[in-house]
C-alpha positions in Angstrom: 4.6 1.6 -19.6 3.6 -0.1 -16.3 2.2 1.3 -13.1 5.3 3.3 -12.2 4.7 5.8 -15.0 1.0 6.4 -14.3 1.7 9.9 -13.1 4.6 10.7 -15.6 6.4 14.0 -15.7 6.0 16.1 -12.5 8.0 19.1 -13.2 11.2 17.4 -14.2 13.6 20.3 -13.9 12.3 21.2 -10.4 12.6 17.7 -9.2 16.1 17.3 -10.5 17.2 20.4 -8.6 15.5 19.2 -5.5 17.3 15.9 -5.7 14.3 13.6 -5.1 11.4 12.3 -7.1 7.7 11.7 -7.0 4.8 10.0 -8.7 2.3 11.8 -6.5 0.9 15.3 -6.7 1.2 18.3 -4.4 -2.2 17.7 -3.0 -3.1 19.4 0.3 -2.3 16.7 2.8 -4.9 17.9 5.3 -7.6 16.8 2.8 -6.4 13.2 2.6 -8.3 10.4 4.3 -7.1 9.0 7.5 -5.4 5.6 7.3 -7.9 2.8 6.9 -6.0 0.1 8.7 -6.7 1.1 12.3 -5.5 -2.3 13.5 -1.8 -1.4 12.9 0.1 -0.8 16.1 2.5 2.0 15.4 5.9 2.7 17.0 6.2 6.4 16.5 9.5 7.0 18.1 12.5 7.3 15.7 15.2 4.9 16.8 13.3 3.8 19.9 12.2 0.2 20.6 8.5 -0.4 20.7 6.9 -1.0 24.0 6.5 -4.6 25.2 3.0 -6.0 24.7 1.3 -7.0 27.9 0.0 -10.4 26.8 1.5 -13.7 27.8 0.7 -15.3 24.5 2.8 -12.7 22.6 6.0 -13.9 24.2 5.5 -17.3 22.6 4.2 -16.5 19.2 5.8 -15.1 16.1 5.5 -11.3 15.9 6.0 -9.2 12.8 6.9 -5.7 11.7 7.5 -3.5 8.6 9.8 -0.5 8.9 10.2 2.3 6.4 13.7 3.6 6.5 16.0 6.3 5.2 19.8 6.1 5.1 22.7 8.2 4.0 24.2 7.9 0.6 26.8 9.7 -1.6 23.9 11.5 -3.3 20.5 12.3 -1.9 20.1 9.3 0.4 17.9 6.3 0.0 14.5 5.1 1.2 13.5 1.5 1.5 11.3 -0.9 3.5 12.6 -3.5 5.9 10.4 -6.3 7.3 10.5 -9.6 9.2 10.0 -11.0 12.7 10.5 -9.4 16.0 10.3 -10.6 19.6 8.0 -9.4 22.4 10.5 -6.7 23.4 10.5 -5.2 20.0 13.9 -6.5 19.0 14.4 -7.4 15.3 15.0 -11.1 14.8 14.9 -11.3 11.0 14.9 -8.7 8.3 14.5 -8.5 4.6 14.8 -5.3 2.4 12.7 -4.1 -0.5 13.8 -0.9 -2.2 14.1 0.5 -5.7 17.5 1.4 -7.1 19.5 1.2 -10.3 20.7 -2.4 -11.1 24.4 -1.5 -10.9 27.1 -0.3 -8.5 28.4 2.0 -11.3 27.6 5.7 -11.2 26.7 5.6 -15.0 23.2 4.1 -14.7 22.5 6.4 -11.8 23.4 9.5 -13.8 21.5 8.2 -16.9 18.5 7.5 -14.7 18.0 11.3 -14.3 17.3 11.4 -18.1 15.9 8.0 -19.1 14.6 5.0 -17.2 17.3 2.5 -16.3 17.0 -1.2 -15.2 16.3 -1.5 -11.5 16.8 -3.9 -8.6 14.2 -4.1 -5.8 16.2 -5.8 -3.1 18.8 -4.5 -0.6 21.5 -2.0 -1.7 24.8 -1.4 0.0 24.3 0.0 3.4 20.6 -0.9 3.9 21.3 -3.4 6.6 23.8 -1.3 8.5 22.0 0.7 11.2 24.8 3.3 11.5 23.7 4.7 8.2 20.0 5.1 9.1 18.8 8.6 9.3 15.0 8.0 9.9 12.7 5.2 10.5 9.0 4.4 11.0 8.1 1.0 12.3 4.7 -0.6 12.2 3.9 -3.8 14.1 1.8 -6.4 12.2 -0.2 -9.5 12.9 0.6 -12.6 10.9 -2.3 -12.0 8.5 -1.4 -8.3 8.0 2.3 -9.3 7.4 1.5 -12.0 4.9 -0.8 -9.6 3.0 1.6 -6.7 2.7 4.6 -8.9 1.9 2.5 -10.4 -0.9 1.9 -6.9 -2.2 5.6 -6.1 -2.0 6.4 -9.2 -4.0 4.0 -8.1 -6.7 5.4 -4.5 -6.6 9.0 -5.9 -7.0 8.0 -7.9 -10.0 6.3 -4.9 -11.7 9.0 -2.3 -11.1 11.6 -3.1 -13.8 13.1 0.4 -14.1 14.3 3.3 -11.9 14.1 7.0 -12.9 15.2 9.8 -10.7 12.1 11.9 -11.5 9.3 9.5 -12.7 9.7 6.7 -10.3 12.4 6.4 -7.6 12.9 4.8 -4.2 10.5 7.1 -2.4 7.8 6.5 -4.9 8.3 2.7 -4.5 8.1 3.0 -0.7 5.0 5.3 -1.0 3.2 2.6 -3.0 3.8 0.1 -0.1 2.6 2.7 2.5 -0.5 3.5 0.5 -1.4 -0.2 0.2 -1.3 -0.4 4.0 -3.8 2.5 4.2 -1.3 5.2 5.1 -1.1 8.7 3.9 2.1 9.6 2.0 3.9 12.8 1.5 5.2 14.0 -1.9 8.3 12.0 -2.7 10.1 15.1 -3.9 11.3 15.3 -0.3 14.7 14.1 0.6 14.7 10.5 2.0 15.2 11.5 5.6 12.5 14.2 5.4 10.2 11.8 3.5 10.3 9.1 6.2 9.9 11.6 9.1 7.0 13.2 7.3 5.4 9.8 6.6 5.5 9.0 10.3 4.2 12.4 11.4 1.2 12.1 8.9 0.2 8.8 10.3 0.7 9.0 14.1 
């Protein structure tokens, strides 16, 4: 198997009853290192627009962001990453979604994915681009170089994540890989999506 199964079975029965999955461990989060990328400007307020930068050049150049999000769903909810350009006032101008989910709108692959790995998709799913379904978010402003770097990693991650499994590798584990690449600390992805994103933000602000 590829990278998604490097930490294999993590207490399957417990995870199924909790309704979310993880490829990480239950390591004491206080012992983890601080994020390495101190250059990231972090918008810590859930649902609030980031403050306007005070430079005159920022108003005329392209500005970038990556936002980790959780939204409602018929089951546990869903976590995903949204990224693109913003303006100097923090308003989103363009957005693209990367997130792991079964490659079907049918409930059957989703149910089977609690037992065996099922084929995945790594783009947007229904509801990802509709803000009214959002339950938590954590936005990070990026420079052009930072943005190009992390988007390059996301492309690689999308290409190497062919399956979804509710216990071994799900949407929160996928998002966690992106966050870890950016130097962020990540919570166990056994947490429900809304709690996962809120905890991710709290651990890194």
